[in-house]
C-alpha positions as CSV (number, residue, x, y, z in Angstrom):
1,M,8.1,-15.2,-7.8
2,P,8.0,-16.3,-4.1
3,G,5.7,-18.9,-2.5
4,A,5.8,-21.3,0.5
5,P,8.6,-22.8,2.0
6,N,9.3,-26.9,1.5
7,D,8.5,-28.4,5.4
8,S,10.9,-31.1,4.4
9,P,14.5,-29.8,6.3
10,E,16.7,-31.4,3.8
11,P,15.4,-30.2,0.3
12,A,15.5,-26.7,1.9
13,S,18.9,-26.9,3.2
14,R,20.2,-27.9,-0.5
15,S,17.9,-25.6,-2.0
16,R,19.0,-22.7,0.1
17,P,22.4,-21.3,-1.4
18,A,20.9,-21.1,-4.5
19,A,17.8,-19.2,-3.6
20,L,20.8,-17.0,-2.1
21,V,22.7,-16.5,-4.9
22,A,19.7,-15.9,-7.4
23,G,18.2,-13.1,-4.4
24,M,21.5,-11.3,-5.2
25,L,21.6,-11.9,-9.0
26,V,18.7,-10.0,-9.1
27,V,19.7,-7.0,-6.7
28,W,22.9,-6.9,-9.4
29,V,20.9,-6.4,-11.9
30,V,19.0,-3.8,-10.6
31,I,22.2,-1.8,-9.4
32,G,24.7,-2.6,-11.8
33,S,23.1,-3.9,-14.8
34,P,21.9,-1.7,-17.6
35,L,18.7,-1.4,-16.4
36,S,20.0,0.7,-13.8
37,T,20.7,3.5,-16.3
38,L,17.2,3.5,-17.9
39,D,15.0,4.8,-14.7
40,H,15.7,8.0,-15.2
41,A,14.1,8.0,-18.4
42,L,11.1,5.7,-17.9
43,L,8.9,5.6,-15.0
44,T,8.3,2.1,-16.4
45,F,11.8,0.8,-15.5
46,H,12.0,2.5,-12.3
47,M,8.9,0.6,-11.1
48,V,10.5,-2.6,-12.6
49,Q,13.7,-2.2,-10.4
50,H,11.9,-1.7,-7.0
51,L,9.4,-4.8,-7.8
52,L,12.5,-6.8,-8.8
53,L,13.9,-5.7,-5.4
54,M,10.5,-5.9,-3.0
55,T,9.1,-9.6,-4.3
56,I,12.1,-10.9,-6.3
57,A,15.2,-10.4,-4.1
58,A,13.7,-10.3,-0.9
59,P,11.9,-13.9,-0.7
60,L,14.8,-15.9,-2.3
61,I,17.1,-13.7,-0.2
62,L,14.9,-14.9,3.0
63,Q,15.0,-18.3,1.4
64,G,18.6,-18.7,1.4
65,A,19.0,-17.8,5.5
66,S,20.8,-20.0,7.5
67,P,18.6,-21.9,10.0
68,T,20.1,-19.7,13.1
69,V,18.9,-16.2,11.2
70,R,15.5,-17.6,10.7
71,R,14.8,-18.4,14.1
72,I,16.8,-15.2,15.5
73,G,14.1,-13.5,13.1
74,R,11.2,-15.7,14.2
75,S,11.8,-14.2,17.6
76,I,11.9,-10.5,17.2
77,T,9.4,-10.1,13.9
78,H,5.7,-9.5,14.1
79,P,3.2,-9.9,11.1
80,V,1.7,-6.6,11.9
81,F,5.0,-5.1,12.1
82,C,6.7,-7.1,8.9
83,W,3.3,-5.3,7.2
84,L,3.6,-2.2,7.7
85,A,7.0,-1.7,7.7
86,G,6.9,-2.9,3.2
87,T,3.5,-1.0,3.1
88,A,5.2,2.2,4.5
89,V,8.4,1.7,2.2
90,V,6.0,1.4,-0.9
91,V,3.9,4.2,0.3
92,A,6.5,6.9,1.4
93,W,8.8,6.6,-2.0
94,H,6.0,6.9,-4.4
95,V,4.8,10.6,-2.3
96,P,6.4,13.3,-5.1
97,A,8.6,14.9,-2.8
98,A,9.7,11.6,-1.9
99,H,10.5,10.3,-5.1
100,A,12.1,13.3,-6.5
101,L,14.3,13.2,-3.9
102,G,15.7,9.8,-4.8
103,M,16.0,10.6,-8.0
104,S,18.0,14.0,-7.4
105,A,21.5,12.5,-6.8
106,P,23.1,8.4,-7.3
107,S,23.5,8.0,-3.5
108,W,19.8,9.0,-2.7
109,H,18.8,6.7,-5.8
110,L,20.8,3.4,-3.8
111,V,19.0,4.4,-0.5
112,Q,15.9,4.4,-2.3
113,H,16.8,0.8,-3.6
114,A,18.1,-0.2,-0.3
115,T,15.2,0.8,1.7
116,F,13.0,-1.4,-0.8
117,L,14.6,-4.4,-0.1
118,A,15.1,-4.0,3.1
119,G,11.1,-3.2,3.7
120,G,10.6,-6.1,1.4
121,L,12.9,-8.5,3.9
122,P,10.5,-8.0,6.8
123,F,7.5,-8.0,4.8
124,W,8.1,-11.4,3.1
125,W,9.2,-13.0,6.3
126,P,5.8,-14.1,7.3
127,V,5.3,-16.0,4.7
128,V,8.4,-17.5,3.7
129,N,9.0,-18.0,7.7
130,P,6.3,-18.4,9.3
131,G,5.8,-18.3,13.1
132,S,6.6,-15.8,15.7
133,S,7.4,-15.3,19.3
134,S,3.6,-14.7,19.7
135,G,2.6,-17.9,19.0
136,K,-0.6,-16.9,17.6
137,W,0.1,-16.4,14.0
138,D,0.9,-19.4,11.2
139,R,1.2,-20.0,7.4
140,S,-2.1,-20.2,7.6
141,F,-3.0,-16.4,8.1
142,A,-0.4,-16.3,4.8
143,P,-3.5,-15.1,2.1
144,V,-5.4,-12.9,4.3
145,Y,-2.1,-10.9,4.9
146,L,-1.3,-10.9,1.2
147,F,-4.5,-9.8,0.4
148,L,-4.6,-7.0,2.9
149,A,-1.2,-5.8,1.4
150,T,-2.4,-5.6,-2.0
151,L,-5.0,-2.8,-1.4
152,P,-2.8,0.0,-0.8
153,C,-0.8,-1.3,-4.1
154,D,-3.8,-1.3,-5.9
155,A,-5.0,2.0,-4.7
156,L,-1.8,3.5,-5.7
157,S,-1.3,1.9,-9.0
158,A,-4.6,3.0,-9.8
159,F,-4.1,6.4,-9.4
160,L,-0.7,6.2,-11.2
161,A,-2.9,4.7,-14.1
162,F,-5.5,7.1,-14.2
163,C,-5.2,10.2,-12.4
164,G,-4.5,12.1,-16.0
165,R,-1.5,14.5,-15.6
166,V,1.9,13.4,-14.8
167,V,2.5,13.4,-10.8
168,Y,6.6,13.1,-11.1
169,P,8.5,16.2,-12.0
170,S,11.7,14.1,-12.7
171,H,9.9,11.8,-15.4
172,H,8.1,15.1,-16.7
173,S,10.7,16.1,-19.1
174,G,12.2,13.0,-19.9
175,H,12.6,12.1,-23.3
176,P,10.0,9.6,-24.5
177,L,11.6,6.3,-25.3
178,F,9.7,3.7,-27.4
179,G,7.1,5.5,-28.3
180,L,5.8,6.8,-24.8
181,S,5.4,9.9,-23.6
182,P,5.9,10.9,-19.7
183,L,1.9,10.9,-19.3
184,Q,1.7,7.6,-21.4
185,D,5.1,6.6,-19.1
186,Q,3.1,6.6,-15.7
187,E,-0.1,4.9,-16.7
188,C,2.7,1.6,-18.2
189,A,4.5,2.1,-14.8
190,G,1.0,2.1,-12.8
191,A,-0.3,-0.8,-14.6
192,L,2.7,-3.3,-14.9
193,M,2.1,-2.4,-10.7
194,W,-1.4,-3.2,-10.7
195,F,-0.9,-6.6,-12.5
196,W,2.9,-7.6,-10.6
197,V,1.8,-6.9,-7.5
198,T,-1.5,-9.0,-7.5
199,I,0.5,-11.8,-9.1
200,A,3.3,-11.7,-6.9
201,Y,0.9,-12.2,-4.0
202,L,-1.8,-14.2,-5.7
203,I,0.3,-17.0,-6.1
204,P,1.9,-17.7,-2.7
205,A,-1.5,-17.4,-1.6
206,V,-3.1,-19.9,-3.8
207,V,0.0,-22.2,-2.8
208,I,-0.1,-22.0,0.5
209,T,-4.0,-22.4,0.7
210,V,-3.6,-25.2,-1.5
211,R,-1.1,-26.9,0.9
212,M,-3.4,-26.3,4.3
213,L,-6.4,-28.2,2.6
214,S,-4.5,-30.9,1.2
215,P,-5.1,-34.5,2.5
216,S,-1.1,-34.5,3.9
217,S,-1.6,-31.7,6.0
218,V,-5.3,-32.4,6.8
219,R,-4.6,-36.0,8.1
220,P,-2.2,-35.4,11.0
221,T,-5.0,-33.3,12.1
222,V,-7.3,-35.4,12.3
223,R,-5.5,-38.4,14.1
224,L,-4.2,-36.2,16.6
225,Q,-7.8,-35.4,17.5
226,V,-8.5,-39.2,17.1
227,D,-5.9,-40.1,19.8
228,R,-7.1,-37.7,22.1
229,R,-11.1,-38.8,21.8
230,N,-9.6,-42.6,22.3
231,S,-7.3,-41.3,25.4
232,C,-9.9,-39.7,27.7
């Protein structure tokens, strides 16, 4: 589960290769493992794939990025663009016509996977690598950023769970697995998305908030204010 990065450079440099390998391993699980063959039968497994790419693989790959990549990305990325990129990918691919296109051929399915990963990378950038060229955005904005991101996901997952009809024709006539009808499968997928996104966004927000309120982060700010007063 993604969280706030460690402020100490040495632990961060030691954990960077492990994070990158772990992120690529998650990508392989989604694309090359037996899990990749189940999403045509169950929408729930299809949802698991995209949640893994966006909320697990993407932040791990970012945490494994080199300092040079982080400096370049910090200078060209803006939190508003990052938020819109991640949210647009989620909403666009859940439009029935786009979903049907992604399921129509292996090439389009691969494009769909790649798009979810590509959308997840900029989305998590302000959380994993705070700061931007504007100089006005820092880690303190991350909890609000993550909370706002849950809103479209909550609306989409609630629709899938409670609309009472099968939305995606590609999963309408599939053979039921694990005793789930197509509608039950869709409801399960919606509930999974609702729960998963809430936890995936809530945990980093809580961790970042706790770190901001901890004495170790507050004390330097107080000391700086005292020094300024004494110098006046």
